DSSP file (Angstrom, degrees, kcal/mol; ACC not computed):
  #  RESIDUE AA STRUCTURE BP1 BP2  ACC     N-H-->O    O-->H-N    N-H-->O    O-->H-N    TCO  KAPPA ALPHA  PHI   PSI    X-CA   Y-CA   Z-CA
    1    1 A X     >        0   0    0      0, 0.0     4,-2.4     0, 0.0     5,-0.2   0.000 360.0 360.0 360.0 -32.0  114.2   87.5   66.9
    2    2 A X  H  >  +     0   0    0      1,-0.2     4,-2.5     2,-0.2     5,-0.2   0.899 360.0  52.2 -61.2 -40.6  114.7   83.9   68.3
    3    3 A X  H  > S+     0   0    0      2,-0.2     4,-2.2     1,-0.2    -1,-0.2   0.876 108.3  50.5 -64.0 -38.1  115.7   85.5   71.6
    4    4 A X  H  > S+     0   0    0      2,-0.2     4,-2.4     1,-0.2     5,-0.2   0.949 112.4  45.6 -66.3 -47.9  112.5   87.6   71.8
    5    5 A X  H  X S+     0   0    0     -4,-2.4     4,-2.6     1,-0.2    -2,-0.2   0.901 113.1  50.8 -61.9 -39.2  110.3   84.6   71.0
    6    6 A X  H  X S+     0   0    0     -4,-2.5     4,-2.7     1,-0.2    -1,-0.2   0.921 110.7  48.9 -62.3 -44.1  112.1   82.5   73.5
    7    7 A X  H  X S+     0   0    0     -4,-2.2     4,-2.3     1,-0.2    -2,-0.2   0.898 111.9  48.3 -62.5 -42.5  111.8   85.2   76.2
    8    8 A X  H  X S+     0   0    0     -4,-2.4     4,-2.3     2,-0.2    -1,-0.2   0.898 111.9  48.4 -70.2 -40.7  108.1   85.6   75.6
    9    9 A X  H  X S+     0   0    0     -4,-2.6     4,-2.5    -5,-0.2     5,-0.2   0.941 111.3  51.4 -64.6 -43.2  107.4   81.9   75.7
   10   10 A X  H  X S+     0   0    0     -4,-2.7     4,-2.4     1,-0.2    -2,-0.2   0.926 112.5  45.5 -54.4 -49.1  109.4   81.5   78.9
   11   11 A X  H  X S+     0   0    0     -4,-2.3     4,-2.4     1,-0.2    -1,-0.2   0.880 110.9  52.8 -64.7 -40.3  107.4   84.4   80.5
   12   12 A X  H  X S+     0   0    0     -4,-2.3     4,-2.3     2,-0.2    -1,-0.2   0.902 111.2  46.9 -62.8 -42.9  104.1   83.0   79.4
   13   13 A X  H  X S+     0   0    0     -4,-2.5     4,-2.0     1,-0.2    -2,-0.2   0.918 113.2  47.8 -67.4 -40.1  104.9   79.6   80.9
   14   14 A X  H  X S+     0   0    0     -4,-2.4     4,-2.4    -5,-0.2    -2,-0.2   0.891 111.2  51.3 -66.7 -35.6  106.0   81.1   84.1
   15   15 A X  H  X S+     0   0    0     -4,-2.4     4,-2.6     1,-0.2    -2,-0.2   0.913 109.1  50.7 -65.7 -42.7  103.0   83.3   84.3
   16   16 A X  H  X S+     0   0    0     -4,-2.3     4,-1.1     2,-0.2    -1,-0.2   0.864 110.8  48.7 -61.4 -37.8  100.7   80.3   83.7
   17   17 A X  H  X S+     0   0    0     -4,-2.0     4,-1.1     2,-0.2     3,-0.4   0.936 113.0  47.5 -68.4 -45.0  102.4   78.3   86.5
   18   18 A X  H >X S+     0   0    0     -4,-2.4     4,-2.4     1,-0.2     3,-0.7   0.919 106.6  58.2 -64.6 -39.9  102.1   81.2   89.0
   19   19 A X  H 3< S+     0   0    0     -4,-2.6    -1,-0.2     1,-0.3    -2,-0.2   0.855 107.1  48.2 -57.2 -35.4   98.5   81.9   88.1
   20   20 A X  H 3< S+     0   0    0     -4,-1.1    -1,-0.3    -3,-0.4    -2,-0.2   0.768 121.9  30.6 -81.0 -24.2   97.6   78.4   89.1
   21   21 A X  H << S+     0   0    0     -4,-1.1     2,-0.4    -3,-0.7    -2,-0.2   0.532  86.3 109.4-111.0  -7.8   99.5   78.3   92.5
   22   22 A X     <  +     0   0    0     -4,-2.4    -4,-0.0    -5,-0.2     0, 0.0  -0.588  36.8 174.4 -75.5 122.4   99.3   82.0   93.7
   23   23 A X        +     0   0    0     -2,-0.4     2,-0.3     2,-0.1    -1,-0.1   0.222  27.9 130.5-115.9  11.4   96.9   82.1   96.7
   24   24 A X        -     0   0    0      1,-0.0     2,-0.4     3,-0.0    -2,-0.0  -0.485  42.0-153.7 -69.1 132.1   97.2   85.7   97.8
   25   25 A X        -     0   0    0     -2,-0.3     2,-0.2    30,-0.0    -2,-0.1  -0.858  22.5-107.8-104.0 142.1   93.9   87.5   98.3
   26   26 A X        -     0   0    0     -2,-0.4     2,-0.1    28,-0.1     3,-0.1  -0.488  39.6-152.9 -65.0 130.3   93.5   91.3   98.0
   27   27 A X        -     0   0    0     29,-0.3     3,-0.1    -2,-0.2    29,-0.1  -0.335  32.9 -63.4 -97.1-175.9   92.9   92.8  101.4
   28   28 A X        -     0   0    0      1,-0.1    -1,-0.2    -2,-0.1    32,-0.1  -0.290  66.5 -90.0 -65.9 151.7   91.1   95.9  102.5
   29   29 A X        -     0   0    0      1,-0.1    -1,-0.1    -3,-0.1    29,-0.1  -0.266  45.3-111.5 -61.5 145.7   92.5   99.3  101.3
   30   30 A X    >   -     0   0    0     27,-0.4     3,-0.5     1,-0.1    -1,-0.1  -0.385  40.8 -88.6 -71.9 158.4   95.1  100.9  103.5
   31   31 A X  T 3  S+     0   0    0      1,-0.2    -1,-0.1     2,-0.1     0, 0.0  -0.253  99.6  72.7 -63.5 158.1   94.2  104.1  105.3
   32   32 A X  T >   +     0   0    0      7,-0.1     3,-1.0    -3,-0.1    -1,-0.2   0.204  62.3 100.6 118.5 -12.6   94.9  107.3  103.4
   33   33 A X  T <  S+     0   0    0     -3,-0.5    -2,-0.1     1,-0.2    26,-0.0   0.673  78.5  60.0 -78.4 -17.3   92.1  107.2  100.9
   34   34 A X  T 3  S+     0   0    0      3,-0.1    -1,-0.2     2,-0.0     5,-0.1   0.285  79.0 115.9 -93.4  11.5   90.1  109.7  103.0
   35   35 A X  S X  S-     0   0    0     -3,-1.0     3,-1.5     1,-0.1     0, 0.0  -0.306  83.5 -99.3 -74.7 169.0   92.6  112.6  102.9
   36   36 A X  T 3  S+     0   0    0      1,-0.3    -1,-0.1     2,-0.1    -3,-0.0   0.838 122.9  43.5 -54.1 -38.9   91.8  115.8  101.2
   37   37 A X  T 3  S-     0   0    0      1,-0.0    -1,-0.3     0, 0.0    -3,-0.1   0.437 117.2-106.7 -92.7  -0.2   93.6  115.0   98.1
   38   38 A X    <>  -     0   0    0     -3,-1.5     4,-0.6    -6,-0.1     3,-0.4   0.237  49.1-119.2  98.7 -14.5   92.3  111.4   97.8
   39   39 A X  H >>  -     0   0    0      1,-0.2     3,-1.4     2,-0.2     4,-0.5  -0.051  56.2 -43.7  65.8-173.6   95.6  109.7   98.8
   40   40 A X  H >> S+     0   0    0      1,-0.3     3,-0.8    19,-0.2     4,-0.6   0.765 130.8  70.1 -59.2 -26.8   97.5  107.3   96.6
   41   41 A X  H >4 S+     0   0    0     -3,-0.4     3,-1.1     1,-0.2    -1,-0.3   0.855  88.0  65.7 -62.9 -33.6   94.4  105.5   95.6
   42   42 A X  H << S+     0   0    0     -3,-1.4    -1,-0.2    -4,-0.6    -2,-0.2   0.844 108.0  38.1 -53.8 -38.8   93.2  108.6   93.6
   43   43 A X  H << S+     0   0    0     -3,-0.8     2,-1.3    -4,-0.5    -1,-0.3   0.449  91.4  96.2 -96.4  -1.1   96.0  108.2   91.1
   44   44 A X    <<  +     0   0    0     -3,-1.1    18,-0.1    -4,-0.6    -1,-0.1  -0.701  38.7 153.3 -91.5  88.3   96.0  104.4   91.0
   45   45 A X        +     0   0    0     -2,-1.3     2,-0.2     2,-0.1    -1,-0.2   0.012  19.0 141.1-104.7  25.7   93.9  103.9   87.9
   46   46 A X        -     0   0    0     16,-0.2     2,-0.3     3,-0.0    16,-0.1  -0.480  28.8-172.4 -68.4 134.7   95.4  100.5   86.9
   47   47 A X        -     0   0    0     -2,-0.2     2,-0.1    15,-0.0    17,-0.1  -0.928  33.4 -87.1-125.3 155.2   92.9   98.1   85.6
   48   48 A X        -     0   0    0     -2,-0.3     2,-0.4     3,-0.1     5,-0.1  -0.390  41.7-166.3 -62.5 134.9   93.3   94.4   84.8
   49   49 A X    >   -     0   0    0      3,-0.3     3,-1.7    50,-0.2    52,-0.1  -0.981  68.8  -2.5-123.7 132.2   94.5   93.7   81.3
   50   50 A X  T 3  S-     0   0    0     -2,-0.4    -1,-0.1     1,-0.3     3,-0.1   0.806 126.9 -63.7  55.5  33.4   94.4   90.3   79.7
   51   51 A X  T 3  S+     0   0    0      1,-0.2     2,-0.5    -3,-0.1    -1,-0.3   0.633  88.4 154.1  72.8  13.7   93.0   88.8   82.9
   52   52 A X    <   -     0   0    0     -3,-1.7    -3,-0.3    47,-0.1    -1,-0.2  -0.656  43.4-126.5 -76.4 120.4   96.1   89.6   84.9
   53   53 A X        -     0   0    0     -2,-0.5    12,-2.6    -3,-0.1    13,-0.4  -0.305  19.1-137.2 -70.7 155.9   94.9   89.9   88.5
   54   54 A X  E     -A   64   0A   0     10,-0.2     2,-0.4    11,-0.1    10,-0.2  -0.727   9.9-156.6-110.2 158.1   95.7   93.0   90.6
   55   55 A X  E     -A   63   0A   0      8,-2.6     8,-1.9    -2,-0.3     2,-0.6  -0.989  18.7-124.5-132.3 145.2   96.9   93.3   94.2
   56   56 A X  E     -A   62   0A   0     -2,-0.4   -29,-0.3     6,-0.2     6,-0.2  -0.783  24.5-142.7 -91.9 125.2   96.5   96.3   96.5
   57   57 A X    >   -     0   0    0      4,-3.2     3,-1.9    -2,-0.6   -27,-0.4  -0.197  33.7 -94.2 -77.2 175.7   99.7   97.5   98.0
   58   58 A X  T 3  S+     0   0    0      1,-0.3    -1,-0.1     2,-0.1   -27,-0.1   0.817 126.4  54.5 -63.3 -32.0   99.8   98.8  101.6
   59   59 A X  T 3  S-     0   0    0      2,-0.1    -1,-0.3   -29,-0.1   -19,-0.2   0.334 121.7-105.4 -86.0   7.7   99.3  102.3  100.4
   60   60 A X  S <  S+     0   0    0     -3,-1.9     2,-0.2     1,-0.3    -2,-0.1   0.263  75.6 135.7  90.2 -11.0   96.1  101.4   98.5
   61   61 A X        -     0   0    0     -5,-0.1    -4,-3.2     1,-0.1    -1,-0.3  -0.511  52.4-129.3 -79.0 139.6   97.6  101.6   95.1
   62   62 A X  E     +A   56   0A   0     -2,-0.2     2,-0.3    -6,-0.2    -6,-0.2  -0.619  29.7 178.4 -86.2 143.3   96.6   98.7   92.7
   63   63 A X  E     -A   55   0A   0     -8,-1.9    -8,-2.6    -2,-0.2     2,-0.1  -0.994  35.3-102.6-144.2 141.0   99.5   96.8   90.9
   64   64 A X  E     -A   54   0A   0     -2,-0.3   -10,-0.2   -10,-0.2   -11,-0.1  -0.456  25.9-138.8 -61.8 137.6   99.5   93.9   88.5
   65   65 A X  S    S+     0   0    0    -12,-2.6     2,-0.5    -2,-0.1    -1,-0.1   0.815  86.4  59.8 -69.2 -29.9  100.5   90.7   90.3
   66   66 A X        -     0   0    0    -13,-0.4    35,-0.4     2,-0.0    36,-0.4  -0.866  68.2-172.6-107.0 128.7  102.7   89.5   87.4
   67   67 A X        -     0   0    0     -2,-0.5     2,-0.6    34,-0.1    36,-0.2  -0.810  23.6-123.4-116.1 157.7  105.6   91.6   86.1
   68   68 A X  E     -b  103   0B   0     34,-2.9    36,-2.8    -2,-0.3     2,-0.3  -0.888  25.3-139.9-103.9 114.9  107.8   91.2   83.1
   69   69 A X  E     -b  104   0B   0     -2,-0.6    36,-0.1    34,-0.2   -58,-0.1  -0.581  13.9-169.2 -79.1 135.4  111.5   91.0   83.9
   70   70 A X        +     0   0    0     34,-1.9     2,-0.4    -2,-0.3    -1,-0.1   0.339  45.4 115.4-107.4   9.8  113.8   92.9   81.6
   71   71 A X        +     0   0    0     33,-0.1     2,-0.4     1,-0.0    39,-0.1  -0.666  34.4 178.9 -87.0 132.7  117.2   91.7   82.7
   72   72 A X    >   -     0   0    0     -2,-0.4     3,-1.9    37,-0.3     4,-0.1  -0.829   6.2-173.9-123.4  87.8  119.4   89.6   80.3
   73   73 A X  G >  S+     0   0    0     -2,-0.4     3,-1.8     1,-0.3     4,-0.2   0.842  77.6  62.0 -56.8 -38.5  122.6   88.9   82.3
   74   74 A X  G 3  S+     0   0    0      1,-0.3    -1,-0.3     2,-0.1     3,-0.2   0.628 106.7  46.7 -66.1 -10.3  124.4   87.3   79.5
   75   75 A X  G <  S+     0   0    0     -3,-1.9    -1,-0.3     1,-0.1     9,-0.3   0.215  81.6  98.5-111.9  12.2  124.3   90.5   77.4
   76   76 A X    <   +     0   0    0     -3,-1.8    -1,-0.1    -4,-0.1    -2,-0.1   0.482  52.8 112.2 -87.4   1.2  125.3   93.0   80.1
   77   77 A X  S >  S-     0   0    0     -3,-0.2     3,-1.5    -4,-0.2     4,-0.2  -0.358  81.5-109.8 -71.8 158.9  129.0   93.3   79.1
   78   78 A X  G >  S+     0   0    0      1,-0.3     3,-0.7     2,-0.2     4,-0.2   0.763 112.8  58.0 -57.8 -31.6  130.2   96.5   77.6
   79   79 A X  G 3  S+     0   0    0      1,-0.2    -1,-0.3     2,-0.1     4,-0.2   0.626 110.3  41.8 -77.9 -13.5  130.6   95.2   74.1
   80   80 A X  G <> S+     0   0    0     -3,-1.5     4,-2.7     1,-0.1    -1,-0.2   0.199  75.3 112.5-117.5  18.7  127.0   94.0   73.7
   81   81 A X  H <> S+     0   0    0     -3,-0.7     4,-2.7    -4,-0.2     5,-0.2   0.902  80.0  50.0 -62.3 -40.5  125.0   96.9   75.3
   82   82 A X  H  > S+     0   0    0      1,-0.2     4,-2.6     2,-0.2    -1,-0.2   0.967 112.4  46.0 -65.9 -48.3  123.5   98.0   71.9
   83   83 A X  H  > S+     0   0    0      1,-0.2     4,-2.4     2,-0.2    -1,-0.2   0.886 112.5  53.9 -59.8 -35.7  122.4   94.5   71.1
   84   84 A X  H  X S+     0   0    0     -4,-2.7     4,-2.3    -9,-0.3    -2,-0.2   0.923 108.5  46.4 -59.2 -46.3  121.1   94.3   74.7
   85   85 A X  H  X S+     0   0    0     -4,-2.7     4,-2.6     1,-0.2    -2,-0.2   0.899 113.4  50.1 -69.2 -37.7  119.0   97.4   74.4
   86   86 A X  H  X S+     0   0    0     -4,-2.6     4,-1.7    -5,-0.2    -1,-0.2   0.910 112.3  46.9 -66.0 -39.0  117.6   96.3   71.0
   87   87 A X  H  X S+     0   0    0     -4,-2.4     4,-2.2    -5,-0.2    -2,-0.2   0.906 114.2  46.6 -66.3 -44.1  116.7   92.8   72.3
   88   88 A X  H  X S+     0   0    0     -4,-2.3     4,-3.2     1,-0.2     5,-0.3   0.903 108.7  56.1 -67.6 -40.7  115.0   94.3   75.5
   89   89 A X  H  X S+     0   0    0     -4,-2.6     4,-2.2     1,-0.2    -1,-0.2   0.933 110.4  45.6 -55.1 -45.4  113.1   96.9   73.4
   90   90 A X  H  X S+     0   0    0     -4,-1.7     4,-2.1     2,-0.2    -1,-0.2   0.909 114.7  45.6 -67.9 -41.4  111.6   94.0   71.3
   91   91 A X  H  X S+     0   0    0     -4,-2.2     4,-2.7     2,-0.2    -2,-0.2   0.924 113.0  50.6 -71.0 -41.3  110.7   91.8   74.3
   92   92 A X  H  X S+     0   0    0     -4,-3.2     4,-2.8     2,-0.2    -2,-0.2   0.904 111.0  49.4 -60.8 -41.4  109.2   94.8   76.2
   93   93 A X  H  X S+     0   0    0     -4,-2.2     4,-2.3    -5,-0.3    -1,-0.2   0.934 112.9  46.4 -62.6 -46.8  107.1   95.8   73.1
   94   94 A X  H  X S+     0   0    0     -4,-2.1     4,-1.5     2,-0.2    -2,-0.2   0.896 111.9  51.5 -64.1 -39.7  105.9   92.2   72.8
   95   95 A X  H  X>S+     0   0    0     -4,-2.7     5,-2.1     2,-0.2     4,-0.6   0.940 111.4  47.6 -58.3 -49.6  105.1   92.1   76.6
   96   96 A X  H ><5S+     0   0    0     -4,-2.8     3,-0.9     1,-0.2    -2,-0.2   0.885 111.1  49.9 -63.2 -38.3  103.1   95.3   76.4
   97   97 A X  H 3<5S+     0   0    0     -4,-2.3    -1,-0.2     1,-0.2    -2,-0.2   0.784 107.4  56.9 -67.5 -27.0  101.2   94.0   73.3
   98   98 A X  H 3<5S-     0   0    0     -4,-1.5    -1,-0.2    -3,-0.3    -2,-0.2   0.585 129.5 -94.7 -80.9 -10.4  100.5   90.8   75.3
   99   99 A X  T <<5S+     0   0    0     -3,-0.9    -3,-0.2    -4,-0.6   -50,-0.2   0.359  73.7 146.5 111.4  -5.7   98.8   92.7   78.1
  100  100 A X      < +     0   0    0     -5,-2.1    -1,-0.3    -6,-0.2   -33,-0.1  -0.410  13.5 166.7 -61.8 138.7  101.7   93.3   80.6
  101  101 A X        +     0   0    0    -35,-0.4     2,-0.6     1,-0.1    -1,-0.1   0.296  59.0  74.7-129.4  -1.2  101.6   96.5   82.6
  102  102 A X        -     0   0    0    -36,-0.4   -34,-2.9   -39,-0.1     2,-0.5  -0.954  60.7-175.6-122.0 109.4  104.2   95.8   85.2
  103  103 A X  E     -b   68   0B   0     -2,-0.6     2,-0.7   -36,-0.2   -34,-0.2  -0.911  17.2-146.7-110.0 129.9  107.8   95.9   84.0
  104  104 A X  E     +b   69   0B   0    -36,-2.8   -34,-1.9    -2,-0.5     2,-0.3  -0.844  36.4 152.7 -95.7 114.3  110.7   95.0   86.3
  105  105 A X        -     0   0    0     -2,-0.7     2,-0.3   -36,-0.1     3,-0.1  -0.973  19.4-175.4-141.5 154.0  113.7   97.2   85.4
  106  106 A X    >   -     0   0    0     -2,-0.3     3,-1.9     1,-0.1     5,-0.5  -0.990  37.1-116.6-149.3 151.1  116.7   98.5   87.2
  107  107 A X  G >  S+     0   0    0     -2,-0.3     3,-1.6     1,-0.3     5,-0.2   0.856 112.7  60.0 -55.2 -38.6  119.6  100.8   86.5
  108  108 A X  G 3  S+     0   0    0      1,-0.3    -1,-0.3     2,-0.1   -32,-0.0   0.433  87.7  74.8 -79.6   4.9  122.2   97.9   86.9
  109  109 A X  G <  S-     0   0    0     -3,-1.9   -37,-0.3   -38,-0.0    -1,-0.3   0.613  92.3-144.2 -83.5 -12.6  120.5   95.9   84.1
  110  110 A X  S <  S+     0   0    0     -3,-1.6     3,-0.1    -4,-0.3   -25,-0.1   0.716  73.5 101.4  57.3  26.6  122.2   98.4   81.6
  111  111 A X     >  +     0   0    0     -5,-0.5     4,-2.8     1,-0.1     5,-0.3   0.056  31.2 126.5-127.2  29.2  119.1   98.2   79.4
  112  112 A X  H  > S+     0   0    0     -5,-0.2     4,-2.2     1,-0.2    -1,-0.1   0.845  74.7  52.5 -52.7 -41.8  117.4  101.5   80.3
  113  113 A X  H  4 S+     0   0    0      2,-0.2    -1,-0.2     1,-0.2    -2,-0.1   0.958 113.0  43.2 -61.8 -53.4  117.2  102.7   76.6
  114  114 A X  H  4 S+     0   0    0      1,-0.2    -2,-0.2     2,-0.2    -1,-0.2   0.907 116.5  45.3 -62.4 -43.3  115.6   99.5   75.4
  115  115 A X  H  <        0   0    0     -4,-2.8    -1,-0.2     1,-0.3    -2,-0.2   0.834 360.0 360.0 -69.9 -31.4  113.1   99.1   78.2
  116  116 A X     <        0   0    0     -4,-2.2    -1,-0.3    -5,-0.3    -2,-0.2   0.522 360.0 360.0 -73.1 360.0  112.2  102.8   78.1
């Protein structure tokens, strides 16, 4: 439980610092929205949650600017994978309850069960 709380506090502090210094502005939508099927913008129904700003990607899809990283390198050894997945599951649940909608995950983090 301590690890989960520490992870959440660390992410919250990093997010607050980035929010104060990030100067990127959303640009005009990329081409492709006028296609017969509506393009990628048609399926991008992401809305801002908990005040997290969105950025428009080159294909027109909206994405939250701040993501929650799920890697815990110190727990990636074979003997601690179950504990790793349990820890990541708790932190991802807390992040989603706090308003995060952008999760950074990768196969090589060995925590797919926990993040999923």
